[in-house]
N, C-alpha and C positions, 0 to 999 in steps of 0.2 A: 593547487597541486602543480608539481613540476612534472616534466616529461620523464618517462622511464629511461634509465641510463644503463648501457651495457658496460658495467664497471664492477669490479670486485667489491662487495659490501665493506670488506675490512679497509679498503682504501678511500672510503667516502667520509669526508669530514662532516659531522653533524652532532647536534646536542644528544641525539639518541638513535640507535639503530635497533629496529624492532624486527624480530625473526620469529617464524613459526617453529614450535616443537611438537612432535607427535610421538605417540606410544606404539611401538611396533611389536609388542608382545602379542602372542597368538590367543591366549585364553582370555575370555571376557569376564567369566564369573564361575564360581563354584557353589558349594552348599551354602544355604542361607543367603544366596545372592551376593556374596562377597568375593572378591577376587583374591586368589592366592598367588597369582603370577606377579612377580616384581615387574614394574613398567620398564620397557626397553626404550628409553627416551633418546631421540636424536633431533638435532637441529637441522631443519630442512633447507640446507644451502649447500652448494658445492664448494664454498669458500672454506678452505681448511683453516684459515686464520680465525674465522668466526667460530668454527667448531672447537678449536683449541681454546678460545677465550671463554667458552661456556663449559668446558670439560670439567673443571674443578667443582662447579656448581651442580652439574649433572651427576657427578660421582656420588653425591650425598643423596638423601631422601627428600630433599626440599622440593625438587621439581619432579612432578609426576606426569606432566603433559595433559592433565585433566582439562576438559574443555573450559576455556576462558581463564584458566589459572595464569597469573602474571608473576614474573620474578624479574626484578631490576637489579642489574650488575652495574656497579660504579667503576669507572676507570678500567674497562676491560683491556687486558694485555694484548698488545700487537694490533689494536684497532685504532683508527683515527677518530672514531665516535667516542664521545665522553661518557656514554652509558650504553648498556646493551639490555633490551627488553625481551625476554622470552615469554611468548604467549602460547598457551596450550591449545591444541586443536583436537584432543581426544585420540581415539584409535586411528591409526594410519589407514587400515583397510576399509574404513567407512568414510573417510574424509572426502568432502566434495567442495565444489566451488562456492555453494551456499555457506558452508562452514567457514571457508576462507574470508568471505564477505564479513561474517560476524566476528571473526578473529581480528580483522583489520579495524572494525568498529571498536572492539575491545581495546585494541592498542591506542586508538585515538582518544577514547574516554578516560583510559588509565592515565595517559601522559597529560591530557588537559587538566585532570584533577591535581596533577603535581606541578602545574604551571609550565609544563614543557610544551611549547606550541610549534616548534619546528623539529622535524625528525625525518628519518628515512625508514622505509619498510622494504625489506628484502623479499621479493617474490620467491616462492619455493621453486626448486630447480626441475624436479622430474615428476611431480604429482599430476599435472595437467598441462595443456598447451600454454605457452607463455602468454599469449594474448588474453586467454580466458582468465588466467591468474591475475594479470594486471587489471583487467576490467573489474573483477570481483573485489580486488583490494581498493580501487578508487571509489567504487560504490560504497563499500564499507566505511571508508574514511569520511565521505560526505555524510552518510547517515549517522555515523557516530559523532560528528561535529555539531549536530543540531541540539539546541537546548530550548526548553519551553518557558524560561523565566523572563519573558519579554518585558513585563511591566514592573519588575522590581526596581525600586528607586536607587538601590545601591548596586545595581547590576554591573558586573565587570565583564569586559570583552575577553572571553577565553577562546575564541575561535582559532582554528589551526592556521598556521602561517608557514609557508615554505616547506611543505611536505613533499618528499621525493620518493618515487617508487623505483626500486632498483631491479632490473631484470635483463638477462641476455635475450637476444632475439633480433628479428628484423626491425630496425627503428621505425620504419613507416607503419608497420603493422602494430607495433607497440603504441605508437602515437594515436592510431585510430581506436585501439582498445581503450586507451585512457580517455579519449574524447567520448566514447559510448558510456564508459563508467561515470564520467562527469555529468553527462546529460541525464542519465537515469537517476543518479544521486541528487542532482539539483532539482529535477522534477518531482522526485519523492519528497524532498524537503519543501518544495513549493506547496504541494498538497498538505503537508503537515503544518505549515505556517498558516494556511487558510483555516484549517480545523482548529488550531490553537487559539485563534482570535475569539474574544468574547462577543456575545451576540449584539451588544451595543456598538461594536466596532466591526461587525461583519453581518450587516443587514442584507436582505436580498439585493438591494440596490448597490451596496458596496461590493458584494460578491460579483455582481454583473460587471461593474467597473473594473474590478481586478482581472476578470476573464477578458474584458476588451483590451486592457493594457497588455496583458500577456499575449493575446493574439496578434497585436500590432508588433510586438517584439519578435515573434518567431514566424510571422507570415501566414497566419491563419485567417480565414474569412470569419467575421463575427457579426451576429445579429442579435440585438437585445429587444425583447418585446415586453410590454407592460400590460396592465389590467384590461385596457380596451381591446388589444389584440388577442389576449387570452379568452375574453368573452366572445370576440368575433369568431375565433376558431371553435367555440362551443366546448371548451375544456371544463365541463361542469364538475368533474371530480377534483381537478386541480384548484379551481376557483372555490369550491366548497371548503377546502382547507384555508385558502388565502383570505376568505371574506371576514374572518374573525380578527384580523390584524389591521392596525393603522399603517403598518409598513406595506407598501405596495409589492406585489409579487414580481418576479422577473422570469421570463422564459429565455434561456441562454442557448444559442445555437452557434457552434463552431464547425467550420467545414475545412477539411484537408483534402484537396483535390489535385493530385499530381497529374501532369500532362500524360505520363506514360502508364497510368493505372489502367488495368483491363476493364473493359465495359461490362456492365451488368452485375458487378459485385460491389456492394457498399456496406461497410461495417457501421453499425449504429451503436454508440456508447451512451447510455441513459443513466444519469445520476440523480439521486434523491438529494435535494438542496434545502432541507428544512433547517434554516439557520438558528431557530430555537423552537424546541418542542415542549410546551407546557402540558400537552395532553388535550388541550382544548377544554370543552365543557366536562369531558371525562378526565378531570385534571389528575396529574400524577402526584404521588407523595412528595412533600417538600425535601425529604432526605435524599440528596444526590441529584436533585433537579438541575443544579448548576452545570452538571456534566452534559446536559442536553444541548449545549452549544455545539456539540460534536455530531449533531444529527444531520448535518450537511456533509459528512465525510464521504459519502458515495458520490455526491456531486463534485466535491473537491478532488477526489480520486480521478474522476473522468477529466477534469480540467488539467490536472497534472499529466495524465496520460496523453491528452491532446497535445500538450507542450512537447513532450518527449517524441511523439510521433512526428510532429512538425519538424523537429530537429534531426531526427534519425532518418526520415524520408523513405519510408517503405513505399512499394509500388502498389498502393491500394487506397481507394477513396474511403474516408472515414468521416462520419458526422457525429459530433458530441452534443448532447442535449442535457441541460440541467434545468429542472423545474425548482425554482428558488422561492421560498415563502417562509413565513413564520406560522406556527400553530398556536393560536392564542384563544383564551376565553374572553368573550365580550358580548355585548348586546346584539352584535351582528354575527356572531359565530354560529357555525352549523351545530345542530343538536342531535343527540341520539334519536332515531326514529325518522329523521329527515330522509328524503329521496333525492339523490343527485344523478343527473344524466351525464355520462362520460362523453368524451369526443367521439367514441366509436358508436354511440347510440345506446349502449347498455345502461340499464337503470340500476342503481346501487342503493340498498338500504343501509343507512349509517347506523350500525349498532353501537360502535364505540369510536368516539372522535379522536382517541389516541391511536387508532389504527389508521393514521393519516398518510404515512409514507407510501403505502400501496395505492392510495388515491392519486397522489401526484405522479407516481410512476406509470399508472394506468394510462393517463393521457400522454405522458412523455413517450411511452413505448408505441402507442398507436400513432402519434405524431411522427415518430421516427419511420414507421411503415409508410406513411403518406409521403415522405420525403424520398422514398425509394430504397431504404435500407433493406438489404437482403439477408443480413444476419444481425442479431441483436445481443448485446451484453448489457445488463444493468447491475449496478452496485448500490447498496443501501445499508445503512444501519437500521434494518427493518424491524427485528423482533427481539425481545428479551428471551423468547423461547429458544433461539439458536444459541444463546449464551448458556442456557441450562443444558442444552443437548451437548454442546461441543466445547464449552469453556472459552478460555482466551487463547487457545492454541490453534484451532482450525476454524477457518471461515466456512460457512455453509454454501454448498454449490448445488444448484438445481438446473436441469436441462430437459427440454422437450425433444431433443434430437441426439441420438447416441453418437452419430458421426461427428457432430459439432463438439460434443462433450470430450470425445477422444482427442480431437485436435487441441482443444483447450487444455486438457489434462497435460499434454506434452509441454505446452507453454508454461503451465504451473510448475512442472518439474524442472524445466530449464530455469525458471526464475527463482527456484528454491523456496517457494511459499507453500504453506500447508492449507489445503481445503479438502472437505469431505463431502461426497455426494449424498444427498438425501432424496427420498422418493417423491415422485409425482404421479402416483397411481390415480386412475380415474375415480376409484372409489372415494377418494378424498373430496371429490367435487360435491358430494352430497352435503357436506358440512357447511358449504357457503351458499347453498340455495336459500332464497328468500320467499316468503309467502306472498309478498305484495310487489316485489321487484324482481329483476333478474338474478341478482346475487346480493349477499350481505358482505359488509367490509370486515367482519370479524367472525370467525368460526368458533370461538370459545377457547377455553384454556388448553385443551389437549391438542398436541401436534400443531402448535401455533406457528412455527416457522413454515411448516408444510402448507397449512391453510393459507398463509400470506402468499406463498409461491403459487398455489392453485388459483388464487385471485388474480394474480398478475398474468397467469397463463391465458386467462379469458381475453386479454387485450393484445396478444401477439399472433393469434390465429395460427396459421401453419408456417410462420416464419421461424426458422431455426433460432433458438434463444437460450442464453445462459443467464441465470439469476444468481448473484452473489450477495448473501446476507453476511455483512461484515460487522455486525453489531458487537460481537465479542472480541474482535481483533483490531478494530480501527483505533482503539484507545487502550493504552496499558496503564493500569492503576499503579503498578510498581515498575521502576526502571530496570532495565537489563544491563549486563556488562557492556553490551554493544549499542544500546538504544536508551535514549532518555525517556523518563516517564512522560506520558502524554500521547499525542497523536503518532500513529505509526506509518501512515501511507500505504497500508496493506492493499494488495491486489493490483497496484499500479504496474508493477514489473510484469506480472502475468499477462495483463491486458496488453501491454506494449509488445511483449514477446509474441503474443497471438497475432496482433496486427501486423507484425513483421514476418509472419508466416513461419515461425519456429515450430 
């Protein structure tokens, strides 16, 4: 990506100029949910020449400004660009920076599909501060540039080259905004790349090495611990999952410790890093099991978040912890009915070995507390139940502290992500009681996402805590106009915004 330029878009020479178009009509809908109001479509730029170049197309009914609608105009009059791409952003009155991010991603994926790898995007003039617009566009371009077809033998490089963002404003502030957008976009793609890897090329050991390499690149402290240390720490819940695999587990700890950080406040980010989940002895159905390579998405999200935090440099100490393992069936695997003793000392009756994510997180969360973390966020592809409840639109969010939840909600809104809070009423605790141990690891079919969260709550004590169940949103089965099919990197932006104190 090139630096934003204070130049009229019509005067910029490029293979294509992409611009936002919005519908300024007032009425949204009428009877039967159908709109009777003709769209009032405008090109969101102050450059009169660009508006004139689009005028003849807008005069017809082809362009409605519907979200993600694209119209390509060849040889636009009075422009130095060879083409003009109009990208719809929907209703002007509800348009947001999150929408602009997706519009930019749509432009990237549309032009990539046409073999156009070099273009310019004109930031809208008056919808939002120039720095916010530029940052959103750059994020969207990076996210839209990602493709998951890594191992195709005939794979062609279609990555973007020479993309320029055009915006008026203070050059130093615009450059800083572009840098922020690049860091967030690259970090989200770093997470997506980890999740996209097949499990034979993303074992716990490989994940740990990728974390170590990243930490060296961005200046994080990194510690990798193996089976002996995990046993020494008495992480019985984590080890109970790991004992069934020939691949050794890895406890990954990353530290961001700025000198100017206030004392007494440490944010702990804990991620589930199950690099492949067969379900263990309670084995999953074969249909769709190949997708279980994504069961380390929570851990990958925390690694990506730590990367962004290290580069954006907020004034707060942050510790990232990933408990990485496989969940395999074997002669050494734990069995339903086994009792495991967690690092906290709590005894756990294993009802279902496929409820393994909460076991590794239990020890990860308790370990974070022993390291001095005063606030905790965990992320995990934890339950199928959250997918049933919320689909692939919203991630599930749980919190044991309303004040922390309100602060995190502001970060979610700023990041433009979708999450929905689910309850943690004490009545649900009855479901995870065990007859012979302190708790069971599976409370049955009903309220499955809540039961899993209640289990995790047992290991955070009174530490303010957020739990993100991203099972339905960490992977998209179908591509979107702005996003390739596959891993999404969901929750990373919200976590980073929270760490920055937004």
